[in-house]
N, C-alpha and C positions, 0 to 999 in steps of 0.2 A: 167630087166624090162623096157618095152618101156615108153617113155615120156607120150605117150597117155594113158597108163594104169595107170600110177601114177597120172595124172590129173583126170581121172575118179574116181579113189579110194579116192583122196582128195575131191572131190565133193560129193561123197557118204558119207565120213566122216562129211563134213560140214553140209549135210542135216540131218543126224543123230543128230550132235550137235545142230542144230537149233530146232529139234524136242524135244530134252532133255531139251533144254532152255525154250521152251514153256511149257512142262510138269512141270518144276520146278516153273515157274511163275504161272501156273494154281493151282498148289498145295498150293503155297505160298497165292495166292488170297483166296482160299478156307479156308485156316486155319484163315486168318484175318477175313473173313466174318463170319464163323461159330463160332469161338472161341472168337473173339474179345479180347480186351485188358482185363487182369484180374483184377477185382475190389477189390481184397484181396491182403494183404501182402505176403501171400503164399497160395498155394491151400489146402483147407480143404479136407483130404483124406477119410473122413467119408461119402461116398456116399450112396444114398439109394438103397439097393439091394433086398428088399422084391419084391416079384413077382407082376406084374400088377393086378389090380382089375378086377375080371370077374364075381363077384357076391357080394352080400352084405356082406357076411362073409369075403371074400378076401379084399374087400374094407376097412373094418373095421381093419383089420390087417394092411394094408398098411398105411392108414392115420394116425392112432394111433401112429405107429412106426415113420412115416414122422414128425409128430407134435413134438416128442421127439427130433428127429435130429435137426429140425429147431430151437427149443428152446435153444438146446446146441450151435449151430452155432451162432445165433445172440448174444448170450451172451458172446462170445469169443474174447478176445483181441490179441490171437495168429494170427487171420486172419483179424481182424479189427483194425482200429485206435482207435475206441472207441466201447465199448459194445452197442448194440442197446437195450434200456430198454423200447421204445416207441411201437414197432410193435410186442409185445408178444401176444401170442394167449390165450384168455380168456375162449373160449369155452371148454366145457367138451369133453372128448374122446367120439368117435363114439361107441353108444350101439344098436342103431336102425337106420332106414333110416332117420328120422327127425334130430337126432343128428349129423349123418354123413353130412347131407346137410348143417347145421349150421356150422360145423367144417370146411368143404371143403370151403364154401363161405367166412368165416373169413380168413382162411388160405390164400387164394387167394388175398384178400384185405392187409392183414398184410405183406405177402411176397413180393408183388408188391411194397409197401411202403419201406420195408427194403432195397430191391435191389437197389433203387435209392437214399438212405440216404447218403449223402455226408460226414456226420459227422463219419460214420463207413467206408466208402469205398474210394479207391483211384480214382475211376472213377464210374460213373452210370452203372448199369447193366440194360439195357432196352431191352435185348434180348427177354424177355417174353411178350413183348407189340407188336411185329411185326411178320408178317408171315415169314416163316412157324411156328414159335414157340409160336405165340400168345396164351395165355390162353383162353380156351373156356368160353362161358357164365357160370353163376352161376348154381349151381345144383338145379333142382326142382323136379327130380324123379331119380329113380336108374340108368337108362342110362347115364344122364347127370352128376350124382354123380361120377360114375365110369370114365367117360371121363375126368372130372376135376381132380379127384385124381390121375389118371394116368399122366396127363398133369403137375400136381404140382410135381410129382416124377421128371419127365424129367426136368423140369424148376429148381428145386432144384439142381440136379446133375449138370446141366450146370453152375448154379451160383457158387457152391461151389468148383468145381473142373474142371477148364478148360481143364486139359489134359485127363479128363475122357471121353470127348465127343468123340464118334466115328467118324472118319474122313468119308467124303463122297468121293466117287470116282471121282476124276476130269479127270482121264485118258480118260474116254469115250468121253469126249469133243474135243479131238484132232483129227484132220483130218490126218489120215495115208494114205490116198489114193493118195495125190498129193506130189511129191518131192519138 
């Protein structure tokens, strides 16, 4: 093989390695940004898997189940340095639109306070306060109730289990047209 061909192949390999390095850097940055530091001693693998709310009945199923998971999570010392007895949910389970709104609005407040409670967590989890993960405004009707309930589900899953968060494809940001 001629020296010129070897040099050409080495340059091509170097370009590929540079692109691979760029890809690895992009994925690592995405993981740090999207997953953040785990606020718990270990991940809570009990994530909310109930289907998203699409009507009043499915909202009731989701928020009542989420309320139970949240209560179990905040009381656990398997995940926390100390159990959180402050941010418990006092509202009754959802049985109609009004009780659903009350429950979702209280859950939003209590959950937000729990997430940044440093007596329970290694680090504050403020991911639900900043875009694109910011929780929506309080529930005032059925559409805002469903939006808040679905957002609480996502925020809860992000909070309890950092490895459960689906990765965002960073590959699309790489420029593959230039060597």
